[in-house]
C-alpha positions as CSV (number, residue, x, y, z in Angstrom):
1,X,117.5,-31.7,77.8
2,X,118.9,-28.7,79.9
3,X,118.0,-24.8,80.4
4,X,120.7,-22.5,80.8
5,X,119.4,-19.4,81.9
6,X,121.5,-15.7,82.0
7,X,123.3,-15.6,85.6
8,X,121.2,-12.3,86.4
9,X,117.7,-13.3,84.9
10,X,115.4,-12.1,87.4
11,X,112.5,-13.8,85.6
12,X,110.8,-17.2,86.9
13,X,110.4,-19.8,83.6
14,X,106.6,-20.3,83.3
15,X,107.4,-23.4,81.6
16,X,109.9,-24.7,84.7
17,X,106.6,-24.1,87.4
18,X,103.5,-25.0,85.5
19,X,102.0,-27.8,85.7
20,X,99.2,-28.8,82.3
21,X,96.0,-28.9,84.4
22,X,94.2,-32.0,83.4
23,X,91.6,-30.3,80.8
24,X,90.3,-30.4,77.3
25,X,92.6,-27.9,76.6
26,X,96.1,-28.3,74.2
27,X,99.2,-26.5,76.0
28,X,102.1,-27.3,74.3
29,X,106.1,-25.8,75.0
30,X,109.0,-24.6,72.7
31,X,111.8,-23.1,72.6
32,X,112.6,-20.3,70.7
33,X,116.1,-20.0,69.2
34,X,116.6,-16.4,71.3
35,X,115.9,-18.8,73.8
36,X,113.5,-18.5,75.7
37,X,110.8,-21.4,76.9
38,X,107.1,-20.6,75.7
39,X,103.6,-21.8,76.7
40,X,101.1,-21.9,73.6
41,X,97.6,-22.0,73.1
42,X,95.3,-21.7,69.8
43,X,91.4,-21.1,69.1
44,X,91.0,-23.0,71.7
45,X,91.6,-21.8,75.3
46,X,95.0,-23.4,77.5
47,X,94.3,-23.4,81.1
48,X,97.1,-24.1,83.5
49,X,98.0,-24.1,87.2
50,X,102.3,-23.6,88.7
51,X,103.3,-25.4,91.8
52,X,103.4,-23.8,95.2
53,X,106.1,-20.5,95.0
54,X,106.7,-17.4,98.2
55,X,105.1,-14.5,96.3
56,X,108.4,-12.3,96.4
57,X,106.1,-8.1,96.0
58,X,103.3,-6.5,95.7
59,X,103.0,-6.7,91.5
60,X,103.1,-9.6,88.5
61,X,104.7,-9.4,85.9
62,X,104.5,-11.4,82.0
63,X,106.1,-11.5,79.6
64,X,103.8,-12.6,76.9
65,X,102.5,-12.8,73.3
66,X,98.6,-11.9,72.7
67,X,98.6,-9.9,69.5
68,X,96.3,-12.9,68.8
69,X,94.5,-13.2,72.0
70,X,95.0,-12.7,75.8
71,X,96.1,-14.2,78.9
72,X,94.1,-14.7,82.3
73,X,96.1,-14.7,85.2
74,X,94.1,-15.3,89.0
75,X,96.6,-15.6,91.5
76,X,95.7,-19.0,94.4
77,X,96.8,-18.4,97.7
78,X,97.9,-21.8,99.2
79,X,94.8,-22.6,100.3
80,X,94.1,-22.7,96.4
81,X,91.1,-19.6,96.9
82,X,91.4,-16.4,95.0
83,X,93.4,-13.6,96.1
84,X,93.1,-11.6,93.3
85,X,91.4,-11.6,89.6
86,X,93.6,-9.6,86.4
87,X,92.3,-7.5,83.7
88,X,92.6,-9.8,80.6
89,X,96.6,-8.6,79.0
90,X,96.6,-8.3,75.1
91,X,99.7,-7.2,72.4
92,X,103.3,-8.1,72.7
93,X,105.0,-7.1,76.2
94,X,107.9,-7.7,77.8
95,X,107.2,-6.3,80.5
96,X,103.4,-6.1,81.0
97,X,102.7,-5.4,84.7
98,X,99.1,-6.8,85.9
99,X,96.7,-4.7,86.9
100,X,94.1,-6.4,89.2
101,X,90.2,-5.9,88.8
102,X,89.2,-8.4,91.8
103,X,91.5,-8.4,95.0
104,X,95.2,-7.5,95.1
105,X,98.7,-9.0,96.2
106,X,98.9,-7.2,99.2
107,X,98.0,-10.1,101.5
108,X,100.6,-12.7,100.3
109,X,103.7,-10.8,99.7
110,X,105.4,-13.2,101.1
111,X,103.5,-16.0,101.3
112,X,103.3,-19.5,99.6
113,X,100.9,-18.8,96.3
114,X,100.2,-20.0,92.6
115,X,98.4,-19.3,89.1
116,X,95.4,-20.0,87.3
117,X,97.3,-18.9,83.7
118,X,94.7,-19.3,80.4
119,X,96.0,-18.2,77.0
120,X,94.5,-18.3,74.0
121,X,96.0,-17.6,71.0
122,X,98.7,-16.0,72.8
123,X,102.4,-17.3,73.8
124,X,103.5,-16.7,77.8
125,X,107.1,-16.4,77.8
126,X,108.0,-15.9,82.1
127,X,106.4,-14.0,85.3
128,X,107.5,-12.8,88.0
129,X,107.3,-10.9,91.2
130,X,108.9,-7.7,92.4
């Protein structure tokens, strides 16, 4: 199966970069009619960890449908240490800007990071940094 994205598509497709954590939670993926890939979690929360990538900017955005649940995001540095913890994201938001409970992205701009993403009753379509 190949994934076709528009040439000007700025979003990093979450499913391409994500590695499921070895927890007992279940997260599944699907391709919707509109061509977006989503990672879905039901009543039982699912947690996943991205492969390391370079943080392009100091803001992190997500496209998530969490009308019945939430998405939690933790940013980890190259050593796996927590850099920032986001406020939970709820609702159906195509371009949500993450707000930080603790930390920020200033110290990791241009550096390698991973994201720990936890979903409950939510669909994550993409994330990107600006």
